[in-house]
C-alpha positions, 0 to 999 in steps of 0.5 A: 454513489461515489465510485472508488478505484483502489489499484495495488501492486502486491507481492505476497498478497497482504496487500491485497488483504489491506485493500479488501479491508479498505474496500469493506470500510469505504462501502459501508459508507456508501461507495462502490469500490473496485480493486485492480491489481497493477498488472491487470488491464486499467479501466477508464480512470475518469469514471472513478470519483476517487483513486488509491494507490497502494503498494509493497515493498520488496527488498527496498523497492516499490513495484515499477509498474506503480511507478510507470502508472502514476507517471501515465495517469498524473493528470488524472490522479491530480484532477481527483481526490486521491491517496497513496499507502505503502506496506512494509515491515519496517513500518512496525516500528513506532518510529517508522510507521507515519508518512513522515518517518517511514524511509520507503515512503520518503524515498518513493515521494522524492521519486515521482512528481505526483504528490498525493493527497493523502498518504499512509504507511501500514506495516506488513507481515512476515511469513517465512514459511511461505517464502521461497528459500533465497527470499526467506534468507534475504529477508531473514538477513534483513530482520536480522540487521534491523533487529526483527524476528529471524526464526525460519518458522516466523509467521506474524501480521505486523499490520495495525488494522484499526489504522487501516480502518481509519484510513478507509474513513479518511478516503471515504471523507475525501472531498475534491 
């Protein structure tokens, strides 16, 4: 049985939901999947056949812990089938929802030496009521500037779950 590690950074928990959906899809295809948040102790990565990294964006940046993890583990990442995905609300726009058109993923890739074998971008969610006052105001400002929803009671999931499931199947089918 193929062992897959999905390690992720999440701000509000939505990236974890995406990882859980990936886990469901991959496990249906006869693999064992372990989910691990980036700030949890890391097991020996050599025990996994495939490694997937996912990270959300907050204020235009991926978690510093993701950058550090990649730098520390680049050699083992490159020795395995691997993938990276970014979760960001700008991906709600059709012209920014692909790896080669998403500005956050393009910037991320320009800042690391590792070249993931598979890439994906998923639109995140927007849940103003669950945000603290300052975050809510900052995100509303960003949404106003990018012509997104700004009503303070907005709760919307922009994620294309079919796209997430297709990425899960792609991960399952990855070969060395």
